[in-house]
N, C-alpha and C positions, 0 to 999 in steps of 0.2 A: 414244399418240402418233398424230398426224395423218399421213396419207399426203399426199404432195405433194412439193415441191422447193424448197430454198433455193438461190438463185443469188448468188454473191459478185461484186460489181462494184467495180472499182478505178479505172476510167478513164471513157470516154464512156458506158458502160452506166449509170453513176451518174446522169447527167443526161438520157440518152436511151435508156431501157431497151428500148423497141420490142418488148416481149413482155408477155403478160398476167400481172399479179401483183395481190395483194390487200393486201400489207403490205410496208413498207420500214423497216428498222432499221439503225442504225449497227452496225458489226461490225469485228472484228479477226481477221485470218488470220495465223497464225504459220508461220515457215519460208520465207516468200516476201516480197519487197518490190516496190513499184511502180517500174518502170524503163522509160526510153525505150530499149528493146532490140530492137525489131522494125522491120526495114526494110519500109516500106509501098510496095508497087508497084501498088496498086490504089486504095484509098481516099484516101491522102494522098501519093501519088507514082506514078511509073511504073517499069517495069523499068530504063529508061535513067537515070532521075533519081529514085531512091527518096527518100521522106521517112521520118520516124520516128514510131512510135506506141508506146503503152505495152504492156508485158507484165508478168506476174508472174514475177520471176526469183528464183532460189534465195537464201536467206539473209534474216535479219531478220524483220520483220513488216509488215503493211500494214493501215492503217485504211481502211475503205471502207463500202459499204452491202450489206446482205443483203436480197434480194427474196424474199418468200414467194409461191410459185405454188401455187394451189389444185389439188387432185388432178385435176379435170376439165380443167385447162389445161396440165398438164405436157407432154403430147405436142406441143401447139402451141408452147409456150414453147421447148422443146428444138429443134424444127424451125427456128424463127426464129433462135435463137441460133447453131445450127450454120451456117445459111445466111450469117449475118453474120460470125461470128468465124472460121470455118474455110475462108474463101475461098482462102487460100494454104497451109493445112495447117501453119502455124507454131505453133499452140497445141495443147496436149494438154488436152482437157477431162477433169477428174477431180474426185472428191469429196474435200474437205479439211475437217478439223476447224476450226470457226470459232466464235468467241465473240460472241454478240449483246450489245448494250448492256444488255439486261435480265438478263444473267448466264448465260443458257442457252448450252450448247455444242451445236452442230448440225453436221451434215455438209452442206457447201455445195458446189454445183457451181461450179467455177472454171476459167478458161482460163489455163493455165500455159505460159510460153514454152518451146518445145522447143529446147534449146541445140544440138542436132544438125542443125537445119534451116538451109538456106542463107539464110533471111531473119532469123535470129537475129544480132544485132549487139552487140558489146561494145567500146565505144570506150576506147582508152587515152588518147586526146588529146581534151580537152574541145572544142577548136576543130573537130574532126571532127563532133561532135554538132551544134554551131551550124550548120555547113555543110549537113548533111543536113536539119535542120529548115528552114533558109532555102530550100533548093532544092525541097522536096517539094510538089508540086501534083498532086492526083488527082481521082477522081470525087466525093469528098465534100468537097473543098476543100484548103486548104493545111495542111501539117504545122505551120506557125507558129500558125495559128488553132486547130488541135487542141490544141496546147500551151497557148495562152492560155485556151481554154475550160476545160481541165483545171485550170489554176492558179486561175482565177476560181471555179470550182465548189468546189475544195478549200478555198479561202479562205472562201467562203460557208458551208461545212459546218464550219469551224473545224478543218480538218485541215492541220497544218503539213507541208509538203514543201519544205524550203528549197532542195534541189537543183533542183527544177523551177522554182521562183521565180528562182533565180540564172541558170539556163539561159535562161529567157524574157527576162530583163534583157539578157543577152549577145546574144541573137538580135535584140532590138529596138534595141540600142545600135550594132549594126554591128561588134561586136568579134569 
């Protein structure tokens, strides 16, 4: 077995990894699903007007991408990922069993939503999600554009996530 690191990506890391890697494969992670469950008060919002970004939340499964980081690049990749993903401490980085599209099971490093963190958000009302996505503007742009980029990328990859598609339609329709 090679030393190195697999990184599981389910949101913006899929289209903008920003860390050294040598291989990318489709992958499925069990026990977690992709959800707009993180209040963004930096990248896609502010503390006063947070936006929403994705997290891996408990339950189900998630199709995404697994990035292979060569042994010599692991330290640099982890440094960059921690600087990017752990800005508010809302994620828990952990190693999770992941099935690659070639059939291999690997342990992949993933960023899971911390349900005990004050930036974790679970909406009971879909209108609240729409409102948060519409209001969010931060250092990296709007929450709406983040959602649209995610939907476009998932569509391009052939990954169906009808909940995100429906939410984007509601955000854009003004509903």
